[in-house]
C-alpha positions in Angstrom: 100.4 54.7 -0.6 96.6 55.0 -0.9 94.5 53.9 2.0 93.1 50.4 1.7 90.7 48.2 3.6 92.1 45.2 5.4 89.8 43.0 3.2 91.7 44.4 0.1 95.0 42.9 1.3 95.8 39.3 0.5 98.2 37.3 2.6 99.2 34.0 1.1 98.9 31.2 3.8 101.7 29.2 2.0 104.4 31.7 1.1 103.3 34.8 3.2 103.2 37.0 0.1 101.3 40.3 0.7 99.4 41.5 -2.3 96.4 43.5 -3.2 93.3 41.3 -3.5 91.2 41.4 -6.6 87.4 41.3 -6.8 86.1 38.0 -8.1 82.8 37.3 -9.6 80.8 34.2 -8.5 82.4 31.0 -9.9 85.8 32.7 -10.5 89.0 31.7 -8.6 92.4 33.2 -8.1 95.9 31.9 -7.3 98.9 33.3 -5.4 101.2 34.9 -8.1 104.3 33.5 -6.2 103.5 29.9 -5.2 100.2 29.2 -7.0 98.3 28.4 -3.8 94.5 28.9 -3.9 93.8 32.6 -3.2 90.0 32.4 -2.9 86.9 32.1 -5.0 84.2 34.6 -5.9 80.9 34.2 -4.1 77.6 35.9 -3.8 76.9 34.8 -0.2 76.0 37.6 2.2 76.8 37.9 5.9 73.1 37.5 6.6 72.9 34.2 4.7 75.9 32.8 6.5 74.4 33.8 9.8 71.2 32.1 8.9 73.0 28.9 8.1 74.9 29.1 11.4 71.6 29.5 13.3 70.2 26.5 11.4 73.2 24.4 12.2 72.7 25.2 15.9 69.1 24.0 15.7 70.1 20.8 13.9 72.8 20.1 16.5 70.2 20.4 19.2 67.8 18.0 17.4 70.7 15.6 16.7 71.4 15.4 20.5 67.8 15.4 21.8 66.0 13.0 19.6 66.8 9.3 19.1 69.3 8.3 16.4 67.8 4.9 15.7 65.1 2.6 17.1 65.9 -1.1 17.0 63.4 -3.9 17.6 64.7 -7.4 18.2 62.8 -10.4 19.6 60.0 -8.1 20.8 62.4 -5.8 22.6 62.5 -2.2 21.4 65.6 -0.1 22.0 66.4 3.5 21.1 69.2 5.8 22.0 70.4 9.3 21.6 73.9 10.5 20.9 74.6 11.5 24.4 73.0 8.3 25.7 75.3 6.2 23.5 78.3 8.0 25.1 77.0 7.3 28.6 76.4 3.6 27.7 79.9 3.3 26.4 81.3 4.8 29.6 79.1 2.5 31.8 80.5 -0.6 29.9 84.1 0.2 30.7 84.9 2.1 27.5 85.5 5.5 29.0 88.1 6.6 26.5 85.9 5.8 23.5 82.9 7.5 25.2 85.0 10.6 25.8 86.2 10.6 22.1 82.6 10.2 20.8 81.4 13.0 23.1 84.3 15.3 22.1 84.2 14.8 18.3 80.4 14.6 17.8 78.9 16.7 20.7 81.3 19.2 22.2 83.5 20.2 19.2 80.6 20.8 16.8 78.7 22.8 19.5 81.7 25.1 20.2 82.4 25.3 16.5 78.9 26.5 15.7 78.9 28.9 18.8 82.2 30.5 17.6 80.8 31.0 14.1 77.6 32.6 15.5 79.7 34.9 17.7 81.9 35.9 14.8 79.1 36.6 12.3 77.0 38.5 14.8 79.9 40.7 16.0 82.1 41.0 12.9 82.6 44.8 13.1 83.4 44.8 16.9 85.8 41.9 16.6 87.6 43.5 13.6 88.0 46.9 15.4 89.3 45.1 18.5 91.8 43.0 16.4 90.2 39.8 17.6 88.7 38.5 14.3 91.8 36.7 13.2 92.1 35.0 16.5 88.5 33.8 16.4 89.0 32.4 12.9 92.1 30.5 14.1 90.0 29.1 17.0 87.3 28.0 14.6 89.8 26.3 12.2 91.2 24.4 15.2 87.8 23.3 16.4 86.9 22.3 12.9 89.6 19.6 12.9 88.1 18.0 16.0 84.5 18.1 14.7 83.9 14.7 13.1 80.1 14.5 12.5 80.8 13.2 9.0 82.8 10.3 10.4 80.1 9.5 12.9 77.4 9.6 10.2 79.4 7.2 8.1 79.8 4.8 11.0 76.1 4.9 11.7 75.3 4.1 8.1 77.7 1.1 8.1 76.2 -0.2 11.4 72.6 0.2 10.0 73.5 -1.8 6.9 75.1 -4.6 8.9 72.3 -4.9 11.4 69.4 -4.5 9.0 69.0 -8.3 8.5 69.2 -9.0 12.2 66.6 -6.5 13.6 64.0 -4.0 12.5 65.7 -0.6 12.4 64.0 2.7 12.1 66.0 5.8 11.5 65.2 8.4 14.1 64.9 12.2 13.9 68.4 12.5 15.5 70.1 10.8 12.6 68.1 12.8 10.0 69.2 16.0 11.8 72.8 14.7 11.7 72.6 14.2 8.0 71.2 17.7 7.5 73.9 19.2 9.7 76.7 17.9 7.5 76.1 20.3 4.5 75.5 23.2 7.0 78.9 22.7 8.6 80.5 22.3 5.2 79.0 25.6 4.1 80.3 27.4 7.3 83.8 25.9 6.8 83.8 27.1 3.2 82.9 30.7 4.1 84.6 31.1 7.4 87.7 32.4 5.6 89.5 35.6 6.9 89.4 37.4 3.6 85.6 37.0 3.2 84.9 37.7 6.8 86.9 41.0 6.6 85.0 41.8 3.4 81.7 41.7 5.4 83.0 44.2 7.9 83.1 48.0 8.0 86.6 48.1 9.6 88.7 51.2 9.2 91.1 51.7 6.3 94.9 51.4 6.7 97.5 53.5 5.0 
């Protein structure tokens, strides 16, 4: 059998079929020949572009947590809060479980998710040679399930609409950063796939 790169081997996540992967042009897609599961899509994204998006996501996460989400003025009283401040306020008002859930799904999980992606993209070759790339991808997929920035953003929009007629509300930089973070995380989730990550490496061939 001729030597082949690991990125040339396709393993179906549904039926465990092992087959030789085919090169796809941007916009093309393939299916598993046995069960018909999605086997990938062609793309023209480079490792450098994915790394740049991950770095941008890290900066947006920082802005989302440092700057106020919204500023509300009611009866001459002006209030503003950050994401971390909202979690602390919930805990101080006897809602520790809800505060922990908000902190986990909107602060901690996205932060670790972005950190894992940055680590993987900046050390692809070393991780592949050490046999750790697959494990890192599994960690990322697990963290992705707990990252719920999109749910938080939807909740903020609903709250703003309901409170708009009761108080003067100004959307802060934190919420704008949250909105910009959503497509960045979606991009990372789309391209943090084992086949594409191995395709960006120079890992040795196997017999």
